[in-house]
All heavy atoms as a GROMACS GRO file, in nm:
protein
  627
    1MET      N    1  13.376   6.756   5.187
    1MET     CA    2  13.393   6.852   5.297
    1MET      C    3  13.298   6.974   5.275
    1MET      O    4  13.236   7.015   5.367
    1MET     CB    5  13.536   6.894   5.303
    1MET     CG    6  13.562   6.991   5.415
    1MET     SD    7  13.550   6.905   5.578
    1MET     CE    8  13.614   7.015   5.681
    2ALA      N    9  13.288   7.026   5.148
    2ALA     CA   10  13.204   7.138   5.127
    2ALA      C   11  13.056   7.097   5.147
    2ALA      O   12  12.985   7.183   5.195
    2ALA     CB   13  13.221   7.180   4.978
    3GLU      N   14  13.022   6.975   5.120
    3GLU     CA   15  12.878   6.935   5.142
    3GLU      C   16  12.851   6.931   5.288
    3GLU      O   17  12.743   6.980   5.334
    3GLU     CB   18  12.863   6.795   5.081
    3GLU     CG   19  12.719   6.742   5.090
    3GLU     CD   20  12.706   6.608   5.029
    3GLU    OE1   21  12.758   6.585   4.910
    3GLU    OE2   22  12.633   6.526   5.082
    4PHE      N   23  12.947   6.886   5.377
    4PHE     CA   24  12.927   6.883   5.517
    4PHE      C   25  12.910   7.026   5.570
    4PHE      O   26  12.820   7.055   5.651
    4PHE     CB   27  13.051   6.820   5.585
    4PHE     CG   28  13.049   6.836   5.731
    4PHE    CD1   29  12.969   6.761   5.810
    4PHE    CD2   30  13.130   6.939   5.787
    4PHE    CE1   31  12.968   6.775   5.946
    4PHE    CE2   32  13.126   6.950   5.929
    4PHE     CZ   33  13.043   6.869   6.012
    5LEU      N   34  12.992   7.123   5.522
    5LEU     CA   35  12.987   7.257   5.567
    5LEU      C   36  12.855   7.324   5.525
    5LEU      O   37  12.797   7.390   5.603
    5LEU     CB   38  13.104   7.337   5.514
    5LEU     CG   39  13.242   7.303   5.569
    5LEU    CD1   40  13.354   7.382   5.498
    5LEU    CD2   41  13.248   7.321   5.719
    6GLN      N   42  12.810   7.289   5.407
    6GLN     CA   43  12.679   7.346   5.361
    6GLN      C   44  12.567   7.296   5.443
    6GLN      O   45  12.476   7.368   5.482
    6GLN     CB   46  12.661   7.309   5.212
    6GLN     CG   47  12.539   7.375   5.153
    6GLN     CD   48  12.526   7.336   5.001
    6GLN    OE1   49  12.589   7.247   4.957
    6GLN    NE2   50  12.443   7.418   4.935
    7GLU      N   51  12.571   7.158   5.473
    7GLU     CA   52  12.473   7.095   5.552
    7GLU      C   53  12.466   7.155   5.695
    7GLU      O   54  12.367   7.182   5.758
    7GLU     CB   55  12.491   6.945   5.558
    7GLU     CG   56  12.377   6.866   5.621
    7GLU     CD   57  12.396   6.720   5.600
    7GLU    OE1   58  12.415   6.668   5.487
    7GLU    OE2   59  12.395   6.653   5.709
    8ARG      N   60  12.587   7.175   5.748
    8ARG     CA   61  12.604   7.231   5.882
    8ARG      C   62  12.545   7.373   5.889
    8ARG      O   63  12.479   7.414   5.980
    8ARG     CB   64  12.750   7.230   5.917
    8ARG     CG   65  12.780   7.266   6.063
    8ARG     CD   66  12.730   7.158   6.160
    8ARG     NE   67  12.644   7.229   6.258
    8ARG     CZ   68  12.533   7.183   6.312
    8ARG    NH1   69  12.484   7.073   6.276
    8ARG    NH2   70  12.470   7.257   6.399
    9GLN      N   71  12.565   7.450   5.783
    9GLN     CA   72  12.510   7.586   5.775
    9GLN      C   73  12.360   7.584   5.777
    9GLN      O   74  12.297   7.671   5.838
    9GLN     CB   75  12.567   7.660   5.654
    9GLN     CG   76  12.524   7.804   5.644
    9GLN     CD   77  12.566   7.887   5.764
    9GLN    OE1   78  12.681   7.876   5.807
    9GLN    NE2   79  12.489   7.971   5.818
   10LEU      N   80  12.302   7.485   5.703
   10LEU     CA   81  12.158   7.470   5.702
   10LEU      C   82  12.100   7.448   5.844
   10LEU      O   83  12.006   7.503   5.881
   10LEU     CB   84  12.112   7.362   5.606
   10LEU     CG   85  12.125   7.389   5.455
   10LEU    CD1   86  12.090   7.265   5.373
   10LEU    CD2   87  12.035   7.506   5.411
   11TYR      N   88  12.169   7.353   5.919
   11TYR     CA   89  12.125   7.328   6.056
   11TYR      C   90  12.135   7.450   6.136
   11TYR      O   91  12.051   7.494   6.213
   11TYR     CB   92  12.203   7.216   6.114
   11TYR     CG   93  12.169   7.083   6.062
   11TYR    CD1   94  12.262   6.996   6.009
   11TYR    CD2   95  12.042   7.030   6.086
   11TYR    CE1   96  12.231   6.872   5.966
   11TYR    CE2   97  12.007   6.905   6.042
   11TYR     CZ   98  12.103   6.826   5.975
   11TYR     OH   99  12.070   6.700   5.934
   12ALA      N  100  12.249   7.529   6.120
   12ALA     CA  101  12.273   7.649   6.201
   12ALA      C  102  12.162   7.750   6.170
   12ALA      O  103  12.106   7.821   6.254
   12ALA     CB  104  12.405   7.707   6.175
   13ASP      N  105  12.129   7.769   6.041
   13ASP     CA  106  12.026   7.859   6.002
   13ASP      C  107  11.886   7.826   6.061
   13ASP      O  108  11.805   7.918   6.089
   13ASP     CB  109  12.012   7.869   5.841
   13ASP     CG  110  12.130   7.925   5.781
   13ASP    OD1  111  12.211   7.992   5.844
   13ASP    OD2  112  12.150   7.910   5.655
   14GLU      N  113  11.858   7.701   6.086
   14GLU     CA  114  11.736   7.662   6.145
   14GLU      C  115  11.744   7.665   6.298
   14GLU      O  116  11.646   7.701   6.362
   14GLU     CB  117  11.702   7.521   6.097
   14GLU     CG  118  11.667   7.506   5.952
   14GLU     CD  119  11.649   7.367   5.899
   14GLU    OE1  120  11.656   7.272   5.996
   14GLU    OE2  121  11.630   7.343   5.787
   15ASP      N  122  11.854   7.616   6.356
   15ASP     CA  123  11.866   7.598   6.494
   15ASP      C  124  11.887   7.725   6.571
   15ASP      O  125  11.833   7.741   6.686
   15ASP     CB  126  11.972   7.497   6.530
   15ASP     CG  127  11.938   7.356   6.485
   15ASP    OD1  128  11.822   7.328   6.466
   15ASP    OD2  129  12.036   7.280   6.474
   16VAL      N  130  11.964   7.811   6.526
   16VAL     CA  131  11.994   7.934   6.591
   16VAL      C  132  11.867   8.026   6.620
   16VAL      O  133  11.853   8.057   6.738
   16VAL     CB  134  12.110   8.018   6.518
   16VAL    CG1  135  12.124   8.156   6.585
   16VAL    CG2  136  12.231   7.950   6.520
   17PRO      N  137  11.788   8.052   6.523
   17PRO     CA  138  11.668   8.124   6.556
   17PRO      C  139  11.575   8.046   6.651
   17PRO      O  140  11.518   8.110   6.741
   17PRO     CB  141  11.590   8.141   6.417
   17PRO     CG  142  11.701   8.121   6.321
   17PRO     CD  143  11.797   8.025   6.380
   18ARG      N  144  11.572   7.913   6.638
   18ARG     CA  145  11.486   7.835   6.737
   18ARG      C  146  11.540   7.844   6.875
   18ARG      O  147  11.467   7.869   6.978
   18ARG     CB  148  11.482   7.696   6.696
   18ARG     CG  149  11.378   7.609   6.770
   18ARG     CD  150  11.366   7.469   6.715
   18ARG     NE  151  11.341   7.468   6.572
   18ARG     CZ  152  11.398   7.390   6.482
   18ARG    NH1  153  11.491   7.304   6.523
   18ARG    NH2  154  11.367   7.396   6.362
   19LEU      N  155  11.669   7.841   6.894
   19LEU     CA  156  11.731   7.850   7.021
   19LEU      C  157  11.720   7.989   7.087
   19LEU      O  158  11.696   8.006   7.200
   19LEU     CB  159  11.883   7.810   7.016
   19LEU     CG  160  11.909   7.664   6.996
   19LEU    CD1  161  12.055   7.638   6.968
   19LEU    CD2  162  11.860   7.579   7.114
   20ARG      N  163  11.726   8.092   6.998
   20ARG     CA  164  11.710   8.231   7.041
   20ARG      C  165  11.559   8.248   7.094
   20ARG      O  166  11.537   8.315   7.191
   20ARG     CB  167  11.742   8.329   6.936
   20ARG     CG  168  11.888   8.338   6.918
   20ARG     CD  169  11.921   8.453   6.823
   20ARG     NE  170  12.069   8.465   6.810
   20ARG     CZ  171  12.131   8.490   6.700
   20ARG    NH1  172  12.068   8.504   6.587
   20ARG    NH2  173  12.266   8.491   6.693
   21ALA      N  174  11.466   8.188   7.020
   21ALA     CA  175  11.325   8.194   7.062
   21ALA      C  176  11.308   8.126   7.191
   21ALA      O  177  11.232   8.183   7.286
   21ALA     CB  178  11.238   8.137   6.954
   22LEU      N  179  11.367   8.013   7.214
   22LEU     CA  180  11.351   7.944   7.341
   22LEU      C  181  11.420   8.023   7.450
   22LEU      O  182  11.366   8.026   7.571
   22LEU     CB  183  11.423   7.804   7.332
   22LEU     CG  184  11.346   7.701   7.250
   22LEU    CD1  185  11.431   7.573   7.233
   22LEU    CD2  186  11.212   7.671   7.311
   23ASP      N  187  11.536   8.081   7.428
   23ASP     CA  188  11.599   8.167   7.526
   23ASP      C  189  11.511   8.282   7.568
   23ASP      O  190  11.493   8.313   7.686
   23ASP     CB  191  11.732   8.215   7.472
   23ASP     CG  192  11.809   8.296   7.568
   23ASP    OD1  193  11.827   8.250   7.683
   23ASP    OD2  194  11.854   8.406   7.531
   24ALA      N  195  11.452   8.345   7.468
   24ALA     CA  196  11.360   8.455   7.501
   24ALA      C  197  11.235   8.416   7.573
   24ALA      O  198  11.193   8.481   7.668
   24ALA     CB  199  11.322   8.521   7.368
   25ALA      N  200  11.190   8.295   7.540
   25ALA     CA  201  11.065   8.241   7.613
   25ALA      C  202  11.099   8.208   7.754
   25ALA      O  203  11.018   8.221   7.846
   25ALA     CB  204  11.016   8.122   7.540
   26ALA      N  205  11.225   8.159   7.783
   26ALA     CA  206  11.270   8.115   7.915
   26ALA      C  207  11.305   8.240   7.999
   26ALA      O  208  11.308   8.235   8.124
   26ALA     CB  209  11.376   8.016   7.907
   27ALA      N  210  11.334   8.350   7.936
   27ALA     CA  211  11.389   8.464   8.011
   27ALA      C  212  11.300   8.511   8.127
   27ALA      O  213  11.350   8.541   8.236
   27ALA     CB  214  11.412   8.583   7.915
   28PRO      N  215  11.160   8.518   8.112
   28PRO     CA  216  11.083   8.561   8.226
   28PRO      C  217  11.093   8.464   8.348
   28PRO      O  218  11.104   8.518   8.456
   28PRO     CB  219  10.945   8.567   8.174
   28PRO     CG  220  10.958   8.582   8.024
   28PRO     CD  221  11.086   8.511   7.989
   29ILE      N  222  11.090   8.342   8.325
   29ILE     CA  223  11.095   8.243   8.434
   29ILE      C  224  11.234   8.245   8.497
   29ILE      O  225  11.250   8.236   8.625
   29ILE     CB  226  11.051   8.104   8.401
   29ILE    CG1  227  11.029   8.016   8.520
   29ILE    CG2  228  11.144   8.034   8.303
   29ILE    CD1  229  10.913   8.050   8.609
   30VAL      N  230  11.331   8.257   8.416
   30VAL     CA  231  11.469   8.265   8.469
   30VAL      C  232  11.488   8.394   8.554
   30VAL      O  233  11.546   8.389   8.665
   30VAL     CB  234  11.579   8.263   8.352
   30VAL    CG1  235  11.717   8.296   8.408
   30VAL    CG2  236  11.575   8.131   8.287
   31SER      N  237  11.437   8.499   8.508
   31SER     CA  238  11.432   8.627   8.581
   31SER      C  239  11.366   8.611   8.716
   31SER      O  240  11.411   8.660   8.821
   31SER     CB  241  11.375   8.739   8.496
   31SER     OG  242  11.367   8.856   8.575
   32PHE      N  243  11.252   8.547   8.710
   32PHE     CA  244  11.172   8.520   8.827
   32PHE      C  245  11.253   8.440   8.932
   32PHE      O  246  11.262   8.471   9.052
   32PHE     CB  247  11.040   8.442   8.797
   32PHE     CG  248  10.953   8.412   8.910
   32PHE    CD1  249  10.851   8.497   8.952
   32PHE    CD2  250  10.981   8.300   8.988
   32PHE    CE1  251  10.768   8.472   9.056
   32PHE    CE2  252  10.896   8.273   9.098
   32PHE     CZ  253  10.789   8.356   9.133
   33LEU      N  254  11.316   8.333   8.886
   33LEU     CA  255  11.393   8.247   8.972
   33LEU      C  256  11.527   8.315   9.028
   33LEU      O  257  11.570   8.273   9.129
   33LEU     CB  258  11.430   8.113   8.894
   33LEU     CG  259  11.311   8.030   8.866
   33LEU    CD1  260  11.353   7.912   8.780
   33LEU    CD2  261  11.241   7.975   8.990
   34HIS      N  262  11.568   8.414   8.959
   34HIS     CA  263  11.686   8.485   9.007
   34HIS      C  264  11.651   8.590   9.113
   34HIS      O  265  11.737   8.653   9.179
   34HIS     CB  266  11.762   8.555   8.890
   34HIS     CG  267  11.857   8.460   8.823
   34HIS    ND1  268  11.824   8.406   8.701
   34HIS    CD2  269  11.978   8.411   8.857
   34HIS    CE1  270  11.926   8.333   8.660
   34HIS    NE2  271  12.021   8.332   8.759
   35SER      N  272  11.522   8.614   9.138
   35SER     CA  273  11.478   8.713   9.234
   35SER      C  274  11.446   8.640   9.369
   35SER      O  275  11.338   8.579   9.378
   35SER     CB  276  11.354   8.785   9.181
   35SER     OG  277  11.298   8.865   9.284
   36PRO      N  278  11.526   8.658   9.465
   36PRO     CA  279  11.496   8.590   9.591
   36PRO      C  280  11.363   8.629   9.647
   36PRO      O  281  11.292   8.547   9.713
   36PRO     CB  282  11.613   8.629   9.686
   36PRO     CG  283  11.718   8.671   9.590
   36PRO     CD  284  11.656   8.724   9.470
   37GLN      N  285  11.326   8.755   9.635
   37GLN     CA  286  11.201   8.803   9.684
   37GLN      C  287  11.081   8.736   9.626
   37GLN      O  288  10.988   8.695   9.691
   37GLN     CB  289  11.193   8.958   9.665
   37GLN     CG  290  11.078   9.021   9.730
   37GLN     CD  291  11.080   9.171   9.712
   37GLN    OE1  292  11.148   9.222   9.622
   37GLN    NE2  293  11.007   9.247   9.787
   38LEU      N  294  11.089   8.717   9.492
   38LEU     CA  295  10.977   8.646   9.428
   38LEU      C  296  10.974   8.496   9.458
   38LEU      O  297  10.864   8.439   9.476
   38LEU     CB  298  10.989   8.666   9.268
   38LEU     CG  299  10.960   8.810   9.222
   38LEU    CD1  300  10.983   8.818   9.077
   38LEU    CD2  301  10.815   8.856   9.259
   39VAL      N  302  11.093   8.434   9.462
   39VAL     CA  303  11.098   8.298   9.496
   39VAL      C  304  11.048   8.266   9.631
   39VAL      O  305  10.978   8.170   9.656
   39VAL     CB  306  11.241   8.246   9.471
   39VAL    CG1  307  11.258   8.100   9.530
   39VAL    CG2  308  11.282   8.246   9.334
   40GLN      N  309  11.066   8.361   9.727
   40GLN     CA  310  11.014   8.343   9.863
   40GLN      C  311  10.866   8.342   9.863
   40GLN      O  312  10.802   8.295   9.963
   40GLN     CB  313  11.072   8.454   9.952
   40GLN     CG  314  11.216   8.434   9.996
   40GLN     CD  315  11.269   8.544  10.078
   40GLN    OE1  316  11.202   8.643  10.102
   40GLN    NE2  317  11.396   8.524  10.127
   41GLU      N  318  10.797   8.402   9.765
   41GLU     CA  319  10.652   8.399   9.759
   41GLU      C  320  10.599   8.258   9.729
   41GLU      O  321  10.477   8.236   9.744
   41GLU     CB  322  10.608   8.499   9.654
   41GLU     CG  323  10.630   8.643   9.683
   41GLU     CD  324  10.582   8.737   9.583
   41GLU    OE1  325  10.504   8.695   9.494
   41GLU    OE2  326  10.619   8.856   9.584
   42LEU      N  327  10.681   8.172   9.669
   42LEU     CA  328  10.638   8.040   9.639
   42LEU      C  329  10.612   7.962   9.772
   42LEU      O  330  10.675   7.983   9.864
   42LEU     CB  331  10.736   7.971   9.547
   42LEU     CG  332  10.762   8.036   9.411
   42LEU    CD1  333  10.870   7.964   9.338
   42LEU    CD2  334  10.629   8.041   9.329
   43ARG      N  335  10.520   7.862   9.756
   43ARG     CA  336  10.487   7.782   9.871
   43ARG      C  337  10.498   7.639   9.842
   43ARG      O  338  10.519   7.602   9.720
   43ARG     CB  339  10.331   7.814   9.905
   43ARG     CG  340  10.309   7.955   9.936
   43ARG     CD  341  10.163   7.974   9.968
   43ARG     NE  342  10.131   8.112   9.993
   43ARG     CZ  343  10.009   8.161   9.994
   43ARG    NH1  344   9.904   8.083   9.983
   43ARG    NH2  345   9.994   8.292  10.014
   44PRO      N  346  10.492   7.547   9.939
   44PRO     CA  347  10.499   7.404   9.909
   44PRO      C  348  10.390   7.358   9.832
   44PRO      O  349  10.394   7.246   9.782
   44PRO     CB  350  10.505   7.341  10.063
   44PRO     CG  351  10.546   7.450  10.149
   44PRO     CD  352  10.502   7.580  10.084
   45ASN      N  353  10.285   7.433   9.821
   45ASN     CA  354  10.164   7.393   9.743
   45ASN      C  355  10.188   7.414   9.595
   45ASN      O  356  10.188   7.523   9.545
   45ASN     CB  357  10.044   7.471   9.797
   45ASN     CG  358   9.910   7.444   9.730
   45ASN    OD1  359   9.914   7.400   9.611
   45ASN    ND2  360   9.804   7.460   9.798
   46ASN      N  361  10.205   7.306   9.524
   46ASN     CA  362  10.229   7.316   9.377
   46ASN      C  363  10.116   7.384   9.299
   46ASN      O  364  10.142   7.458   9.206
   46ASN     CB  365  10.255   7.181   9.320
   46ASN     CG  366  10.392   7.128   9.353
   46ASN    OD1  367  10.474   7.198   9.393
   46ASN    ND2  368  10.408   6.996   9.338
   47GLN      N  369   9.992   7.366   9.344
   47GLN     CA  370   9.878   7.420   9.276
   47GLN      C  371   9.885   7.573   9.288
   47GLN      O  372   9.867   7.646   9.193
   47GLN     CB  373   9.751   7.369   9.342
   47GLN     CG  374   9.626   7.384   9.252
   47GLN     CD  375   9.628   7.281   9.144
   47GLN    OE1  376   9.708   7.193   9.134
   47GLN    NE2  377   9.546   7.295   9.053
   48TYR      N  378   9.920   7.618   9.409
   48TYR     CA  379   9.932   7.765   9.429
   48TYR      C  380  10.048   7.822   9.339
   48TYR      O  381  10.026   7.928   9.278
   48TYR     CB  382   9.964   7.795   9.576
   48TYR     CG  383  10.006   7.940   9.597
   48TYR    CD1  384   9.913   8.044   9.611
   48TYR    CD2  385  10.141   7.971   9.598
   48TYR    CE1  386   9.954   8.174   9.623
   48TYR    CE2  387  10.182   8.107   9.615
   48TYR     CZ  388  10.084   8.206   9.628
   48TYR     OH  389  10.123   8.336   9.640
   49ASN      N  390  10.159   7.750   9.339
   49ASN     CA  391  10.274   7.793   9.262
   49ASN      C  392  10.244   7.803   9.113
   49ASN      O  393  10.279   7.898   9.043
   49ASN     CB  394  10.396   7.706   9.284
   49ASN     CG  395  10.449   7.719   9.431
   49ASN    OD1  396  10.424   7.815   9.492
   49ASN    ND2  397  10.516   7.611   9.474
   50ILE      N  398  10.177   7.700   9.059
   50ILE     CA  399  10.138   7.701   8.918
   50ILE      C  400  10.050   7.826   8.886
   50ILE      O  401  10.072   7.892   8.792
   50ILE     CB  402  10.072   7.568   8.879
   50ILE    CG1  403  10.174   7.460   8.884
   50ILE    CG2  404  10.004   7.582   8.747
   50ILE    CD1  405  10.122   7.319   8.873
   51HIS      N  406   9.950   7.845   8.976
   51HIS     CA  407   9.854   7.955   8.956
   51HIS      C  408   9.937   8.085   8.965
   51HIS      O  409   9.913   8.177   8.880
   51HIS     CB  410   9.749   7.953   9.065
   51HIS     CG  411   9.647   8.059   9.053
   51HIS    ND1  412   9.558   8.067   8.951
   51HIS    CD2  413   9.626   8.173   9.125
   51HIS    CE1  414   9.483   8.174   8.959
   51HIS    NE2  415   9.523   8.243   9.072
   52ARG      N  416  10.023   8.103   9.055
   52ARG     CA  417  10.102   8.224   9.073
   52ARG      C  418  10.186   8.249   8.951
   52ARG      O  419  10.193   8.361   8.896
   52ARG     CB  420  10.191   8.217   9.193
   52ARG     CG  421  10.289   8.320   9.223
   52ARG     CD  422  10.218   8.444   9.277
   52ARG     NE  423  10.317   8.543   9.314
   52ARG     CZ  424  10.338   8.656   9.238
   52ARG    NH1  425  10.271   8.678   9.138
   52ARG    NH2  426  10.431   8.744   9.281
   53LEU      N  427  10.253   8.147   8.905
   53LEU     CA  428  10.340   8.158   8.782
   53LEU      C  429  10.256   8.192   8.658
   53LEU      O  430  10.298   8.276   8.573
   53LEU     CB  431  10.427   8.039   8.761
   53LEU     CG  432  10.536   8.017   8.865
   53LEU    CD1  433  10.597   7.878   8.858
   53LEU    CD2  434  10.639   8.120   8.865
   54GLN      N  435  10.140   8.129   8.647
   54GLN     CA  436  10.056   8.160   8.534
   54GLN      C  437  10.016   8.303   8.539
   54GLN      O  438  10.008   8.371   8.436
   54GLN     CB  439   9.930   8.061   8.537
   54GLN     CG  440   9.965   7.924   8.494
   54GLN     CD  441   9.851   7.833   8.501
   54GLN    OE1  442   9.767   7.853   8.584
   54GLN    NE2  443   9.845   7.725   8.421
   55GLU      N  444   9.974   8.352   8.651
   55GLU     CA  445   9.942   8.494   8.659
   55GLU      C  446  10.054   8.589   8.622
   55GLU      O  447  10.034   8.683   8.548
   55GLU     CB  448   9.898   8.530   8.804
   55GLU     CG  449   9.766   8.483   8.843
   55GLU     CD  450   9.730   8.519   8.989
   55GLU    OE1  451   9.823   8.552   9.069
   55GLU    OE2  452   9.612   8.506   9.025
   56CYS      N  453  10.173   8.556   8.673
   56CYS     CA  454  10.288   8.643   8.642
   56CYS      C  455  10.330   8.640   8.495
   56CYS      O  456  10.372   8.740   8.442
   56CYS     CB  457  10.405   8.592   8.724
   56CYS     SG  458  10.394   8.628   8.898
   57PHE      N  459  10.319   8.522   8.433
   57PHE     CA  460  10.368   8.513   8.300
   57PHE      C  461  10.264   8.485   8.187
   57PHE      O  462  10.308   8.440   8.080
   57PHE     CB  463  10.474   8.399   8.300
   57PHE     CG  464  10.586   8.429   8.398
   57PHE    CD1  465  10.600   8.352   8.510
   57PHE    CD2  466  10.669   8.531   8.379
   57PHE    CE1  467  10.698   8.382   8.604
   57PHE    CE2  468  10.768   8.566   8.469
   57PHE     CZ  469  10.787   8.486   8.581
   58GLN      N  470  10.140   8.507   8.219
   58GLN     CA  471  10.036   8.479   8.120
   58GLN      C  472  10.063   8.553   7.987
   58GLN      O  473  10.055   8.487   7.888
   58GLN     CB  474   9.899   8.517   8.173
   58GLN     CG  475   9.783   8.459   8.091
   58GLN     CD  476   9.783   8.309   8.090
   58GLN    OE1  477   9.803   8.239   8.190
   58GLN    NE2  478   9.761   8.254   7.970
   59GLN      N  479  10.102   8.677   7.996
   59GLN     CA  480  10.126   8.752   7.868
   59GLN      C  481  10.245   8.704   7.800
   59GLN      O  482  10.240   8.683   7.675
   59GLN     CB  483  10.146   8.901   7.901
   59GLN     CG  484  10.015   8.968   7.951
   59GLN     CD  485  10.039   9.107   7.986
   59GLN    OE1  486  10.156   9.158   8.013
   59GLN    NE2  487   9.936   9.188   7.994
   60GLU      N  488  10.350   8.663   7.868
   60GLU     CA  489  10.472   8.621   7.806
   60GLU      C  490  10.449   8.481   7.739
   60GLU      O  491  10.493   8.452   7.633
   60GLU     CB  492  10.588   8.610   7.908
   60GLU     CG  493  10.647   8.742   7.948
   60GLU     CD  494  10.570   8.802   8.067
   60GLU    OE1  495  10.465   8.748   8.105
   60GLU    OE2  496  10.619   8.906   8.117
   61ILE      N  497  10.375   8.393   7.816
   61ILE     CA  498  10.349   8.258   7.766
   61ILE      C  499  10.260   8.273   7.636
   61ILE      O  500  10.288   8.206   7.539
   61ILE     CB  501  10.274   8.177   7.871
   61ILE    CG1  502  10.374   8.140   7.983
   61ILE    CG2  503  10.218   8.044   7.812
   61ILE    CD1  504  10.312   8.081   8.102
   62GLY      N  505  10.156   8.357   7.638
   62GLY     CA  506  10.073   8.376   7.526
   62GLY      C  507  10.148   8.426   7.405
   62GLY      O  508  10.134   8.382   7.295
   63ALA      N  509  10.236   8.524   7.428
   63ALA     CA  510  10.320   8.578   7.315
   63ALA      C  511  10.413   8.477   7.261
   63ALA      O  512  10.434   8.467   7.144
   63ALA     CB  513  10.391   8.700   7.367
   64TRP      N  514  10.473   8.397   7.352
   64TRP     CA  515  10.564   8.295   7.301
   64TRP      C  516  10.490   8.193   7.223
   64TRP      O  517  10.535   8.148   7.112
   64TRP     CB  518  10.635   8.223   7.424
   64TRP     CG  519  10.731   8.121   7.377
   64TRP    CD1  520  10.853   8.139   7.330
   64TRP    CD2  521  10.701   7.975   7.371
   64TRP    NE1  522  10.906   8.017   7.290
   64TRP    CE2  523  10.821   7.916   7.321
   64TRP    CE3  524  10.597   7.900   7.412
   64TRP    CZ2  525  10.827   7.780   7.306
   64TRP    CZ3  526  10.609   7.761   7.400
   64TRP    CH2  527  10.724   7.708   7.346
   65ARG      N  528  10.369   8.148   7.266
   65ARG     CA  529  10.301   8.046   7.196
   65ARG      C  530  10.255   8.095   7.058
   65ARG      O  531  10.261   8.027   6.962
   65ARG     CB  532  10.170   8.005   7.271
   65ARG     CG  533  10.202   7.909   7.386
   65ARG     CD  534  10.076   7.867   7.456
   65ARG     NE  535  10.110   7.778   7.563
   65ARG     CZ  536  10.025   7.755   7.668
   65ARG    NH1  537   9.911   7.812   7.679
   65ARG    NH2  538  10.061   7.672   7.759
   66GLN      N  539  10.215   8.224   7.052
   66GLN     CA  540  10.174   8.283   6.926
   66GLN      C  541  10.292   8.290   6.830
   66GLN      O  542  10.287   8.250   6.717
   66GLN     CB  543  10.121   8.426   6.953
   66GLN     CG  544  10.008   8.462   6.871
   66GLN     CD  545   9.953   8.599   6.909
   66GLN    OE1  546  10.018   8.676   6.976
   66GLN    NE2  547   9.836   8.620   6.876
   67LYS      N  548  10.411   8.331   6.882
   67LYS     CA  549  10.532   8.340   6.801
   67LYS      C  550  10.577   8.202   6.756
   67LYS      O  551  10.617   8.182   6.637
   67LYS     CB  552  10.639   8.406   6.886
   67LYS     CG  553  10.763   8.446   6.805
   67LYS     CD  554  10.861   8.516   6.895
   67LYS     CE  555  10.980   8.561   6.816
   67LYS     NZ  556  11.074   8.640   6.904
   68SER      N  557  10.573   8.111   6.847
   68SER     CA  558  10.610   7.969   6.818
   68SER      C  559  10.518   7.910   6.710
   68SER      O  560  10.564   7.843   6.612
   68SER     CB  561  10.605   7.882   6.945
   68SER     OG  562  10.642   7.758   6.914
   69ALA      N  563  10.388   7.929   6.723
   69ALA     CA  564  10.296   7.871   6.626
   69ALA      C  565  10.317   7.938   6.490
   69ALA      O  566  10.310   7.868   6.390
   69ALA     CB  567  10.150   7.897   6.673
   70HIS      N  568  10.349   8.071   6.491
   70HIS     CA  569  10.365   8.136   6.362
   70HIS      C  570  10.492   8.087   6.293
   70HIS      O  571  10.496   8.061   6.177
   70HIS     CB  572  10.379   8.286   6.388
   70HIS     CG  573  10.409   8.369   6.267
   70HIS    ND1  574  10.316   8.385   6.169
   70HIS    CD2  575  10.520   8.432   6.226
   70HIS    CE1  576  10.373   8.460   6.075
   70HIS    NE2  577  10.494   8.489   6.107
   71SER      N  578  10.602   8.068   6.375
   71SER     CA  579  10.724   8.022   6.313
   71SER      C  580  10.709   7.875   6.263
   71SER      O  581  10.772   7.840   6.167
   71SER     CB  582  10.847   8.039   6.409
   71SER     OG  583  10.829   7.953   6.522
   72GLU      N  584  10.641   7.792   6.331
   72GLU     CA  585  10.617   7.656   6.288
   72GLU      C  586  10.533   7.654   6.160
   72GLU      O  587  10.559   7.580   6.069
   72GLU     CB  588  10.544   7.572   6.395
   72GLU     CG  589  10.630   7.535   6.515
   72GLU     CD  590  10.558   7.457   6.621
   72GLU    OE1  591  10.440   7.422   6.595
   72GLU    OE2  592  10.615   7.435   6.727
   73HIS      N  593  10.438   7.742   6.153
   73HIS     CA  594  10.354   7.756   6.033
   73HIS      C  595  10.439   7.796   5.913
   73HIS      O  596  10.425   7.753   5.799
   73HIS     CB  597  10.236   7.847   6.056
   73HIS     CG  598  10.155   7.873   5.934
   73HIS    ND1  599  10.071   7.774   5.887
   73HIS    CD2  600  10.141   7.979   5.852
   73HIS    CE1  601  10.007   7.822   5.779
   73HIS    NE2  602  10.048   7.946   5.761
   74MET      N  603  10.534   7.887   5.938
   74MET     CA  604  10.622   7.942   5.828
   74MET      C  605  10.712   7.832   5.774
   74MET      O  606  10.755   7.834   5.671
   74MET     CB  607  10.699   8.061   5.878
   74MET     CG  608  10.609   8.180   5.918
   74MET     SD  609  10.516   8.242   5.783
   74MET     CE  610  10.643   8.312   5.680
   75GLN      N  611  10.747   7.730   5.869
   75GLN     CA  612  10.846   7.629   5.826
   75GLN      C  613  10.775   7.521   5.738
   75GLN      O  614  10.838   7.447   5.667
   75GLN     CB  615  10.899   7.564   5.946
   75GLN     CG  616  11.001   7.651   6.019
   75GLN     CD  617  11.054   7.588   6.144
   75GLN    OE1  618  11.014   7.479   6.179
   75GLN    NE2  619  11.141   7.654   6.211
   76ASP      N  620  10.639   7.511   5.749
   76ASP     CA  621  10.564   7.408   5.676
   76ASP      C  622  10.559   7.434   5.528
   76ASP      O  623  10.594   7.504   5.465
   76ASP     CB  624  10.418   7.396   5.726
   76ASP     CG  625  10.417   7.336   5.866
   76ASP    OD1  626  10.514   7.267   5.908
   76ASP    OD2  627  10.315   7.350   5.930
   0.00000   0.00000   0.00000
C-alpha cells in the first residue's frame, strides 16, 4: 500500500504542473471563446479564422511553446 501511495505521489508531482501549464496555455483561447463579441468576428472561412486567432494569440502561443520546451528539457 505504501508503495502504491508513493508511486501515486510521483505521478501527481509530474502531472499537476503539466496540467496547470496546459490550463494556462488554454486560458487565452477559452477567454476568447467566452466573449460573444470576439466570437462574432469569426467567419465561415477557416483560413481567416486561423489567421485571426494566430494574430490574437501569437505572443501567448510563443510563450507557451517556450515554457513547454523548457520544461521538457528539464525532465530529460
